[in-house]
C-alpha positions as CSV (number, residue, x, y, z in Angstrom):
1,M,58.8,-31.0,28.2
2,L,58.6,-31.2,24.4
3,N,54.9,-31.8,24.4
4,F,54.4,-28.6,26.6
5,L,56.6,-26.7,24.2
6,K,54.6,-27.8,21.2
7,E,51.3,-26.9,22.9
8,F,52.8,-23.4,23.6
9,E,54.0,-23.0,20.0
10,A,50.5,-23.9,18.7
11,K,48.8,-21.5,21.1
12,L,51.0,-18.6,20.3
13,G,51.8,-19.1,16.8
14,I,55.6,-19.2,17.2
15,T,58.5,-21.6,17.0
16,I,60.4,-22.6,20.0
17,T,63.9,-24.0,19.6
18,C,65.9,-25.4,22.5
19,S,69.7,-25.6,22.5
20,Q,70.9,-28.0,25.1
21,E,74.6,-28.3,26.4
22,I,76.0,-31.9,26.5
23,E,78.9,-30.6,28.6
24,P,79.0,-27.1,30.5
25,L,80.0,-24.5,28.2
26,G,79.5,-21.3,30.4
27,T,76.9,-18.8,30.3
28,A,76.4,-18.4,26.5
29,G,77.3,-21.9,25.7
30,P,73.9,-22.9,24.5
31,I,73.6,-19.7,22.5
32,A,76.8,-20.4,20.7
33,L,75.5,-23.9,19.9
34,A,72.4,-22.4,18.3
35,R,74.2,-19.8,16.3
36,D,73.1,-21.3,12.8
37,K,69.5,-20.9,13.9
38,L,70.1,-17.3,15.0
39,I,71.8,-16.2,12.0
40,D,69.6,-17.7,9.4
41,G,69.3,-14.6,7.1
42,S,65.5,-14.3,7.6
43,G,65.7,-10.9,9.2
44,E,63.0,-12.1,11.6
45,P,63.4,-10.9,15.2
46,F,63.9,-13.5,17.9
47,F,64.3,-13.9,21.5
48,V,67.1,-15.8,23.5
49,V,65.8,-16.8,27.0
50,N,67.8,-18.8,29.5
51,S,65.7,-21.6,30.8
52,D,66.9,-21.1,34.5
53,V,65.2,-17.8,34.6
54,I,61.6,-17.5,35.8
55,S,59.8,-14.4,34.9
56,E,56.6,-13.1,33.2
57,Y,58.0,-12.0,29.8
58,R,56.0,-9.5,27.9
59,F,57.3,-10.7,24.5
60,K,54.6,-8.8,22.4
61,E,55.6,-5.5,24.1
62,I,59.3,-6.1,23.7
63,I,58.9,-7.0,20.0
64,E,56.8,-4.0,19.4
65,F,59.4,-1.8,21.1
66,Y,62.1,-3.3,19.0
67,K,60.1,-2.8,15.8
68,T,59.3,0.7,16.8
69,H,62.8,1.8,17.8
70,G,65.0,-0.4,15.4
71,G,68.6,-1.0,16.3
72,E,70.6,-4.1,16.5
73,A,69.0,-5.5,19.6
74,S,66.6,-4.9,22.5
75,I,67.3,-6.4,25.9
76,M,65.2,-6.9,28.8
77,V,66.8,-6.7,32.3
78,T,66.0,-6.7,35.9
79,K,67.6,-5.2,38.9
80,V,69.3,-7.7,41.4
81,D,71.0,-7.2,44.7
82,E,74.4,-8.4,43.5
83,P,74.9,-7.7,39.7
84,S,78.3,-8.9,39.6
85,K,77.0,-12.4,39.7
86,Y,75.2,-11.8,36.5
87,G,76.8,-9.2,34.5
88,V,76.2,-5.3,34.5
89,I,73.9,-3.2,32.2
90,V,74.6,0.5,32.1
91,S,71.3,2.0,31.5
92,L,72.4,5.8,30.8
93,L,72.0,7.5,27.5
94,W,75.0,6.6,25.2
95,T,76.2,8.3,22.0
96,S,76.6,6.2,18.9
97,P,79.9,4.3,19.2
98,R,82.7,5.3,16.7
99,D,83.5,1.6,16.7
100,K,82.4,-1.3,18.6
101,W,85.3,-1.0,21.2
102,R,84.9,2.7,22.1
103,V,81.7,4.0,23.6
104,R,81.4,7.4,25.3
105,R,78.7,8.1,27.8
106,E,76.8,11.3,27.6
107,A,76.9,13.5,30.7
């Protein structure tokens, strides 16, 4: 697996970092384990991808969207039959939150 990732890094000119749980830590466990790599002060955009998701990611388009629109983050989602198993994304237009705990939806 590591050889495959190294070849992929060389082909795309990127760095791939894997975060692996020794014991199950829940959905975001490996992300928490990699927090030092995610908050490195470089200001460079990065992707977080779960290894159990198989998809054709359009990383170049996503990064261009992020750079064009700015903001804290961009997120790629897909529709599923039973969203309660995975989490729910509300995709309506929102106003800027007054604080991170109160968000109002535009009608």
